[in-house]
C-alpha positions as CSV (number, residue, x, y, z in Angstrom):
1,M,53.4,99.3,80.5
2,F,54.1,103.0,81.5
3,R,53.9,102.0,85.2
4,N,56.4,99.2,84.6
5,L,58.8,101.7,82.9
6,V,58.5,104.1,85.8
7,F,59.3,101.3,88.2
8,I,62.3,100.2,86.2
9,F,63.6,103.8,86.0
10,A,63.1,104.3,89.8
11,A,64.9,101.0,90.5
12,S,67.8,102.1,88.2
13,L,68.1,105.4,90.0
14,L,68.1,103.7,93.4
15,S,70.8,101.3,92.3
16,F,72.8,104.2,90.9
17,S,72.5,106.2,94.1
18,V,73.6,103.1,96.1
19,A,76.6,102.6,93.8
20,Q,77.5,106.3,94.2
21,A,77.4,105.9,98.0
22,D,80.4,103.6,97.9
23,V,83.5,105.4,99.1
24,T,86.6,105.2,96.9
25,P,89.7,106.6,98.6
26,E,92.3,108.5,96.7
27,K,96.1,108.4,97.2
28,N,97.9,111.5,98.2
29,D,101.3,112.7,97.3
30,D,102.9,110.5,100.0
31,G,101.2,107.4,98.6
32,L,98.7,107.2,101.5
33,Y,95.1,106.3,101.0
34,V,93.0,109.2,102.1
35,Q,89.3,110.1,102.5
36,E,88.3,113.4,100.9
37,W,86.8,114.6,104.2
38,F,89.9,114.1,106.3
39,L,90.9,117.5,107.8
40,D,93.6,119.4,105.9
41,S,94.9,121.5,108.8
42,F,98.0,123.5,109.8
43,L,98.7,120.5,112.2
44,E,98.5,122.6,115.3
45,L,96.8,119.9,117.3
46,S,95.4,122.0,120.1
47,D,93.6,124.2,117.6
48,D,92.3,121.1,115.8
49,L,91.0,119.8,119.1
50,E,89.1,123.0,119.8
51,E,87.8,123.1,116.3
52,A,86.5,119.6,116.6
53,E,84.7,120.4,119.8
54,A,83.2,123.5,118.3
55,E,81.7,121.3,115.6
56,G,80.4,118.9,118.2
57,K,82.9,116.2,117.1
58,R,85.9,114.4,118.5
59,L,89.4,114.5,117.2
60,V,91.3,111.4,116.1
61,V,94.7,111.0,114.5
62,F,95.4,108.2,111.9
63,F,99.1,107.3,111.6
64,E,99.7,105.5,108.3
65,Q,102.5,104.8,105.9
66,K,103.0,104.2,102.2
67,G,102.7,100.5,101.1
68,C,100.9,99.5,104.4
69,I,98.5,96.7,103.4
70,Y,96.6,97.2,106.7
71,C,96.1,100.9,106.1
72,K,94.8,100.0,102.6
73,K,92.4,97.6,104.3
74,V,91.0,100.3,106.6
75,H,90.2,102.5,103.6
76,T,89.2,100.0,100.9
77,E,87.4,97.4,103.1
78,V,86.2,99.2,106.2
79,L,85.7,102.9,105.5
80,S,84.4,101.8,102.1
81,D,81.2,100.8,103.9
82,E,78.9,103.8,103.7
83,R,77.5,103.3,107.2
84,I,80.9,103.3,108.8
85,N,82.2,106.1,106.7
86,K,79.2,108.3,107.5
87,F,79.4,107.6,111.2
88,V,83.1,108.5,111.5
89,Q,82.6,111.5,109.2
90,D,79.6,112.8,111.1
91,N,81.1,112.4,114.6
92,F,84.9,112.9,114.2
93,V,87.5,115.2,112.8
94,V,90.3,113.0,111.4
95,I,93.9,114.1,110.8
96,Q,96.1,111.7,108.9
97,L,99.8,111.6,109.7
98,N,102.6,109.8,107.9
99,L,104.7,107.5,110.2
100,F,107.8,108.6,108.3
101,G,106.6,112.0,107.2
102,D,108.4,115.3,107.5
103,R,105.6,117.8,107.9
104,E,105.8,119.9,111.0
105,V,103.2,119.1,113.7
106,T,102.6,121.1,116.9
107,D,101.9,118.7,119.7
108,F,99.4,119.6,122.5
109,D,102.3,120.6,124.8
110,G,103.7,123.1,122.2
111,D,106.5,120.9,120.8
112,V,107.0,121.4,117.1
113,L,108.1,118.1,115.5
114,S,108.1,116.3,112.2
115,E,105.4,113.6,111.8
116,K,108.0,110.9,112.3
117,Q,109.4,112.5,115.4
118,L,105.9,112.9,116.8
119,A,105.2,109.2,116.1
120,R,108.3,108.2,118.1
121,K,107.4,110.6,120.9
122,W,103.9,109.1,121.1
123,G,105.2,105.5,121.0
124,V,103.5,104.7,117.7
125,L,105.1,101.6,116.2
126,F,102.5,100.1,113.9
127,T,100.4,101.3,111.0
128,P,97.6,102.0,111.0
129,T,97.4,103.4,114.6
130,I,94.4,105.5,115.4
131,V,94.7,107.8,118.4
132,A,91.6,109.3,120.0
133,F,91.4,112.4,122.2
134,P,89.1,113.9,124.8
135,E,87.2,117.0,124.2
136,A,89.2,120.2,124.6
137,S,87.0,121.3,127.5
138,E,88.0,118.1,129.4
139,L,91.7,119.0,129.5
140,S,93.5,120.6,132.3
141,D,95.2,124.0,131.8
142,E,98.6,122.2,132.1
143,P,99.8,121.5,128.6
144,S,100.5,117.8,128.0
145,S,101.8,115.7,125.1
146,G,99.2,113.8,122.9
147,D,100.3,110.4,124.2
148,K,99.5,111.6,127.7
149,I,96.1,112.9,127.0
150,A,94.9,110.3,124.5
151,V,91.8,108.4,125.7
152,A,92.5,105.3,123.5
153,K,94.7,103.9,120.8
154,M,93.8,101.3,118.2
155,P,96.9,99.8,116.7
156,G,96.4,97.7,113.6
157,A,93.5,97.0,111.2
158,F,90.3,95.3,112.5
159,G,87.1,94.2,110.9
160,K,84.1,96.5,110.4
161,G,82.4,95.6,113.6
162,T,85.4,96.3,115.9
163,F,86.3,99.4,114.0
164,L,82.8,100.9,114.2
165,S,82.6,99.9,117.9
166,F,85.8,101.7,118.7
167,F,84.5,104.9,117.3
168,S,81.1,104.4,118.9
169,W,82.8,103.7,122.3
170,I,84.8,106.9,122.0
171,K,81.7,109.0,121.0
172,E,79.8,107.5,124.0
173,K,82.8,108.1,126.3
174,G,82.9,104.5,127.4
175,Y,86.5,105.0,128.6
176,K,85.1,107.5,131.2
177,E,82.3,105.2,132.3
178,G,84.7,102.4,133.1
179,D,83.1,100.3,130.3
180,H,86.1,98.2,129.0
181,F,86.3,98.3,125.3
182,Q,86.2,94.5,124.9
183,A,83.1,94.3,127.1
184,Y,81.5,97.0,125.1
185,V,82.2,95.1,121.8
186,S,80.8,91.9,123.4
187,K,77.5,93.7,124.2
188,K,77.4,95.0,120.6
189,I,77.7,91.5,119.0
190,P,74.0,90.9,118.4
191,E,73.5,94.3,116.9
192,L,76.6,93.9,114.7
193,R,75.6,90.5,113.6
194,E,72.1,91.7,112.6
195,S,73.6,94.6,110.6
196,G,76.1,92.3,108.8
197,L,79.1,94.2,110.3
198,L,80.4,91.3,112.3
199,N,83.5,89.8,110.7
């Protein structure tokens, strides 16, 4: 009897910890869904890039907007998966920008612009758009705009498998190895299917 009670209690704790692992995003003052671990920085992107590398991580910028159903999907259907959330959190520094926002951002070339001006400069038309950058040590000494140095962009919301593969491809520097992203995803299909992330 006592052994059964211990088992039930242990099972209850396990189910509680699993439930607690679910990630529930909050909304910020701009009405954007946000993860608590997103970087709250001074938006001086060169500094953020160096900080990311010092932490052994890569820098990505999420452009989102209020009322965007696809942005909501990224947060409530994709990043709500603990495995994906943990992978991105462990390997990337994420800065969230508002497509129509007015906060000042300092681009990698030193231009100081509002979020919405930066979005136009970088040619960001859709939300969400995720822009990934190289490590700071890979850049030349000649300052360049973020749209020129970005290693990849993901416009739109994709399923869990494609989303995770994008971040994995960036981490593994597939863009440098000449491994096309679609070919990379194709190779990952058996693994994604087995993990239940193929959708």
